[in-house]
C-alpha positions in Angstrom: 59.0 -27.8 -142.4 60.2 -27.8 -146.0 63.9 -27.1 -146.8 64.4 -23.8 -148.6 65.9 -24.1 -152.0 68.4 -21.8 -153.5 68.0 -20.2 -157.0 69.1 -17.2 -158.9 67.5 -13.8 -158.3 64.5 -12.8 -160.4 63.1 -9.3 -160.8 59.9 -10.4 -159.1 62.0 -11.1 -155.9 62.5 -7.4 -155.1 59.6 -7.2 -152.6 61.2 -10.1 -150.7 64.6 -8.4 -150.8 63.1 -5.2 -149.4 61.5 -7.2 -146.6 64.8 -8.9 -145.7 66.7 -5.6 -145.8 64.2 -4.0 -143.5 64.4 -7.0 -141.1 68.2 -6.8 -141.1 68.1 -3.0 -140.4 65.8 -3.5 -137.4 67.7 -6.5 -135.9 71.4 -5.7 -136.7 71.4 -2.0 -137.3 71.7 0.0 -140.6 73.3 -2.3 -143.3 76.6 -1.2 -144.7 75.2 -0.9 -148.2 72.1 1.2 -148.9 69.0 -0.4 -150.2 69.4 1.4 -153.6 72.9 -0.2 -153.9 71.6 -3.6 -153.0 68.7 -3.4 -155.5 71.1 -2.2 -158.2 73.5 -5.1 -157.6 70.6 -7.6 -157.7 69.8 -6.4 -161.2 73.2 -5.9 -162.7 75.7 -8.0 -160.6 75.2 -11.3 -158.9 72.4 -12.5 -156.5 70.9 -15.7 -155.2 67.8 -16.1 -153.0 66.5 -18.8 -150.7 62.8 -19.7 -151.3 60.4 -21.5 -149.0 57.2 -22.1 -150.8 56.6 -18.8 -152.5 58.3 -16.8 -149.7 61.8 -15.3 -150.0 63.6 -16.3 -146.8 67.2 -15.4 -147.6 69.3 -13.5 -150.0 73.0 -13.1 -150.9 74.1 -10.4 -153.2 77.7 -9.8 -154.6 79.6 -7.6 -156.9 83.1 -7.7 -158.3 85.8 -5.0 -158.4 88.7 -6.3 -160.4 90.0 -9.4 -158.5 88.1 -8.6 -155.4 84.5 -9.7 -154.7 82.3 -8.0 -152.2 79.1 -9.4 -150.6 76.9 -6.3 -150.5 73.9 -7.9 -148.8 73.4 -11.1 -146.9 70.3 -11.9 -144.8 68.2 -14.8 -143.7 64.7 -14.8 -142.2 64.7 -15.6 -138.5 62.6 -18.7 -139.1 65.4 -20.4 -141.2 68.6 -19.2 -139.6 69.5 -22.5 -138.0 68.7 -24.6 -141.1 72.1 -24.0 -142.8 70.5 -22.1 -145.6 72.8 -19.2 -145.1 76.0 -21.2 -145.8 74.3 -22.8 -148.8 73.5 -19.3 -150.2 77.1 -18.2 -149.8 78.3 -21.3 -151.6 75.8 -20.7 -154.4 76.9 -17.1 -154.7 80.6 -18.1 -154.8 79.8 -20.6 -157.6 77.9 -17.9 -159.4 81.0 -15.5 -159.3 83.6 -18.2 -159.8 84.0 -17.5 -163.6 85.2 -14.0 -162.8 88.5 -15.4 -161.4 88.3 -13.5 -158.1 91.2 -13.8 -155.7 89.1 -12.8 -152.6 85.4 -12.7 -151.6 84.9 -10.4 -148.6 82.0 -9.0 -146.6 81.4 -5.9 -144.5 78.7 -5.9 -141.8 77.6 -3.9 -138.9 79.5 -4.5 -135.6 76.1 -5.4 -134.0 75.8 -8.5 -136.3 77.1 -11.1 -134.0 76.0 -14.2 -135.9 78.9 -15.3 -138.2 78.2 -19.0 -138.3 77.2 -19.1 -142.0 80.3 -17.3 -143.0 82.8 -19.4 -140.9 81.1 -22.6 -142.1 81.7 -21.5 -145.7 85.4 -20.8 -144.9 85.4 -17.1 -144.3 87.9 -15.8 -141.8 87.1 -13.0 -139.3 89.7 -10.3 -139.6 90.7 -8.4 -136.5 92.0 -4.9 -136.0 90.5 -3.5 -139.2 88.7 -0.2 -139.5 86.1 0.6 -142.1 85.9 4.2 -143.5 83.7 5.5 -146.2 82.8 8.7 -148.0 79.7 9.6 -150.0 80.7 11.0 -153.3 78.8 14.2 -154.1 78.1 13.6 -157.8 76.4 10.4 -158.7 76.9 8.4 -161.9 73.7 9.6 -163.6 74.7 13.2 -163.1 78.1 12.9 -164.7 76.8 13.0 -168.3 74.8 16.2 -167.6 77.8 17.7 -165.9 80.0 16.9 -168.9 77.5 18.5 -171.3 77.5 21.7 -169.3 81.3 21.7 -169.1 81.0 21.6 -165.3 83.2 19.7 -162.9 83.5 18.7 -159.3 86.3 20.8 -157.8 89.0 19.4 -155.5 88.4 19.5 -151.8 90.4 22.0 -149.8 90.1 25.0 -152.0 88.4 26.9 -149.2 91.3 26.4 -146.9 93.7 27.3 -149.7 92.4 30.8 -150.0 95.2 32.8 -148.4 94.1 35.4 -145.8 90.9 37.3 -146.7 89.6 36.1 -143.3 86.8 38.6 -143.0 85.4 37.7 -146.4 85.7 34.0 -145.7 83.9 34.3 -142.4 81.1 36.3 -143.9 80.7 33.8 -146.8 80.9 30.8 -144.4 78.1 32.2 -142.2 75.8 33.7 -144.9 76.3 31.2 -147.8 78.0 27.9 -146.8 76.3 27.1 -143.4 72.7 27.6 -144.5 73.2 25.6 -147.7 75.3 22.8 -146.1 73.0 22.5 -143.0 69.5 23.3 -144.2 67.8 21.7 -141.1 69.8 23.9 -138.8 69.0 27.0 -140.9 65.3 26.1 -140.8 65.3 25.8 -137.1 66.5 29.4 -136.8 64.2 30.6 -139.6 67.1 31.3 -142.0 66.3 30.9 -145.7 69.3 29.4 -147.6 70.5 31.9 -150.2 69.9 31.2 -153.9 71.9 34.0 -155.6 74.8 36.2 -154.6 76.7 39.0 -156.5 80.4 39.4 -155.9 81.9 42.8 -157.0 85.3 44.4 -156.8 88.3 45.5 -158.8 89.9 43.0 -161.3 92.2 40.3 -159.8 90.9 40.5 -156.3 89.8 36.8 -156.2 86.1 36.7 -157.0 86.4 33.6 -159.2 88.6 32.0 -156.6 85.9 32.6 -153.9 83.2 31.2 -156.2 85.2 28.0 -156.7 86.1 27.8 -153.0 82.4 28.0 -152.1 81.6 25.1 -154.5 84.5 23.1 -153.1 83.4 23.8 -149.5 79.9 22.6 -150.2 81.1 19.7 -152.4 78.7 20.7 -155.1 79.2 20.6 -158.9 80.7 23.8 -160.3 79.2 25.1 -163.6 80.7 28.2 -165.1 78.5 29.8 -167.8 80.4 31.7 -170.5 78.1 34.1 -172.3 80.7 34.6 -175.1 80.6 30.8 -175.9 76.8 30.8 -175.9 76.6 33.8 -178.3 77.3 31.7 -181.4 74.4 29.3 -180.6 71.7 29.1 -183.4 69.1 29.9 -180.8 70.8 33.1 -179.9 72.4 34.0 -176.6 69.0 34.4 -174.8 67.8 31.0 -176.0 71.1 29.3 -175.3 71.1 30.8 -171.8 67.6 29.4 -171.0 68.6 26.0 -172.4 71.7 26.0 -170.2 69.7 26.8 -167.1 67.2 24.1 -167.9 70.0 21.5 -168.2 71.4 22.7 -164.8 68.1 21.9 -163.2 68.8 18.2 -163.8 71.7 18.4 -161.3 71.0 17.6 -157.7 73.4 20.3 -156.4 75.2 23.0 -158.3 77.0 26.3 -157.9 76.5 28.2 -161.1 79.1 31.0 -161.8 78.8 33.8 -164.3 81.9 36.1 -164.5 81.8 39.6 -165.9 78.0 39.5 -165.7 77.8 43.1 -166.7 78.3 41.9 -170.3 74.7 40.5 -170.3 73.1 42.5 -167.5 74.1 46.0 -168.3 71.9 49.1 -168.0 68.9 48.9 -170.4 68.6 52.2 -172.1 68.4 54.0 -175.4 66.3 53.8 -178.5 66.4 51.5 -180.3 67.1 48.9 -177.5 70.7 47.7 -177.4 71.4 44.1 -178.7 72.0 42.8 -175.2 68.6 44.1 -173.8 66.8 40.9 -174.8 69.5 38.8 -173.0 69.2 41.0 -169.9 65.5 40.5 -169.9 65.9 36.7 -170.3 68.3 36.6 -167.4 66.0 38.6 -165.2 63.3 36.0 -165.9 65.6 33.1 -165.3 66.8 34.1 -161.8 63.4 33.8 -160.1 62.9 30.4 -161.7 66.4 29.4 -160.5 65.6 30.5 -157.0 62.6 28.2 -156.7 65.0 25.1 -156.9 66.7 23.8 -153.8 70.3 22.7 -153.9 71.4 25.6 -156.2 73.5 28.7 -155.8 74.0 31.3 -158.5 77.2 33.4 -158.0 77.7 36.3 -160.4 80.8 38.5 -160.4 81.6 41.8 -161.9 84.5 44.3 -162.0 82.1 47.1 -162.8 79.1 47.0 -160.5 78.0 50.5 -161.6 77.4 49.1 -165.1 74.9 46.4 -163.9 71.2 47.1 -164.5 69.5 48.3 -161.2 66.7 45.8 -161.7 69.2 43.0 -161.7 70.5 43.8 -158.2 67.2 44.4 -156.4 66.0 42.4 -153.5 64.3 39.1 -154.5 67.0 38.4 -157.1 70.2 38.5 -155.2 70.3 37.7 -151.5 73.7 39.4 -151.0 75.8 41.9 -152.9 79.3 41.2 -151.5 82.4 43.4 -152.0 85.7 41.5 -152.6 88.4 44.1 -152.2 92.2 44.3 -152.0 93.8 42.0 -149.5 94.6 43.6 -146.1 97.9 43.1 -144.2 97.1 39.7 -142.8 95.8 38.5 -146.2 98.9 39.7 -148.0 101.1 37.9 -145.5 99.2 34.7 -146.0 99.3 35.1 -149.8 103.1 35.8 -149.8 103.7 32.8 -147.5 101.9 30.5 -150.0 104.3 31.4 -152.8 107.6 31.2 -151.0 109.7 28.1 -151.7 110.0 25.9 -148.6 113.8 26.1 -148.6 114.0 29.9 -148.4 110.8 30.7 -146.5 112.6 31.2 -143.2 115.2 33.6 -144.7 112.7 35.9 -146.5 111.4 38.9 -144.6 107.7 38.6 -145.4 106.8 41.6 -143.4 108.8 43.8 -145.8 107.1 42.3 -148.8 103.7 42.9 -147.1 104.6 46.5 -146.5 105.7 47.1 -150.1 102.6 45.5 -151.7 99.9 47.6 -150.2 97.3 48.0 -153.0 98.4 44.8 -154.7 95.8 42.3 -155.7 96.4 38.5 -155.1 97.1 38.2 -158.8 99.7 41.0 -158.5 101.4 39.3 -155.6 101.4 36.0 -157.5 103.0 37.6 -160.5 105.7 39.2 -158.4 106.5 36.0 -156.6 106.8 34.0 -159.8 108.9 36.7 -161.4 111.4 36.7 -158.5 111.6 32.9 -158.6 112.3 32.9 -162.3 115.0 35.6 -161.9 116.7 33.7 -159.1 116.7 30.5 -161.2 118.2 32.3 -164.2 120.9 33.9 -162.1 121.9 30.6 -160.6 122.0 28.9 -164.0 123.8 31.7 -165.9 126.2 32.2 -163.1 128.0 29.0 -164.1 126.7 26.8 -161.3 125.4 23.3 -162.0 121.7 22.5 -162.0 122.2 20.7 -158.7 123.9 23.8 -157.2 121.1 26.0 -158.6 118.5 23.8 -156.9 120.1 24.5 -153.5 119.6 28.3 -153.9 116.5 30.3 -154.2 115.0 33.8 -154.3 115.9 36.3 -151.6 114.1 39.2 -150.1 115.9 41.5 -152.5 114.7 39.4 -155.4 111.1 39.7 -154.3 111.4 43.5 -153.7 113.0 43.9 -157.2 110.0 42.0 -158.7 107.5 44.0 -156.7 109.0 47.4 -157.8 108.7 46.3 -161.5 105.1 45.1 -161.2 102.4 47.4 -162.3 99.4 47.4 -160.0 96.2 46.2 -161.5 94.0 48.5 -159.4 94.8 52.2 -159.6 94.1 54.6 -156.7 91.0 56.0 -158.5 89.5 52.5 -159.0 90.2 51.6 -155.3 88.5 54.9 -154.3 85.4 54.1 -156.5 85.2 50.6 -155.0 85.0 52.1 -151.5 82.1 54.3 -152.7 80.4 51.3 -154.2 80.6 49.5 -150.9 78.7 52.3 -149.2 76.2 52.7 -152.0 75.5 49.2 -153.4 76.8 46.4 -151.1 74.2 44.3 -149.3 75.5 41.9 -146.6 
């Protein structure tokens, strides 16, 4: 039997790498690094192979991260495992990466891979009591450029849990939107078609934008907000710019697309001659069915004035759900207030009194009142002659918050709140 020789990786070796990777998967379990990562490192990082005749019988692939080197793939064919070729490959890879000035060269492997002779022979030390954790990042490198062009972003995790109260709305959105989209196989088993578009409506300041962002955060999908006012100045016109934007969005693997105040571009079409926005409304009506044909997408539109939206825009087949987002109830107001109370004074503030006095307040109204009370307490402490250290030990009281509440003008009047309840009966679709 001839002794395998070691050489640098060539692009023609990919079939051999694929064969070794599949062998390793079957014998030792799923490799730590996916095949796509291994192939990418072969091409742009560092790789050596063992060749017997014209057959690839071994491979060692590494990549560097600052002063740390990682072996992302190591495999030998069963026919040469006792020939010492594995240790020779590791030595060759180390020489290959030596000019990088690495302080460490490490390897991660499945627990089922019991053979470590090649590594110990080359001086690797088995580390005990270590745990390996990983997380798949939702936006891949090739998508980032498209996302930047669209002005989109990946929102922080945890926004869903940060939505104070509004439990009824959260539960409904979790069941109707998040679960079918996050678990499509489960949805298919029950015959549930994942939603593609949803309309949120309600008075100003009730948290529609917050919910849209929270859904994107919960799904860990890219969030792209479309601003018609920004597209209006495009040389192609608003309708043309809107179509181009949606075409660009189609290049993303997953995306929550959000259009706020959608009534500006989807208002009732009427009058002679046609209004300037009628062409835009027509374009949007054509774009939504095309958007719905793509998986991994969710369009969320929001409006403060659902009565102003064109009836054709809301019909079945365009929007799966038309969801009311109203004023926070008692539990929601309690959770919202609790989120704005400084930790040092939270126990001394009577939240139930604040909840009672803010019936009819939006989340934005409560936030304004809380911040106003905090500012007033800070100014009182500073102007009262105390040091900044002394001021830091004090904080707003229940009376401070009540004073702020009394001086806060509600965003939603009784008439608007009444109209919203009528719209729920007449328009909502859950």
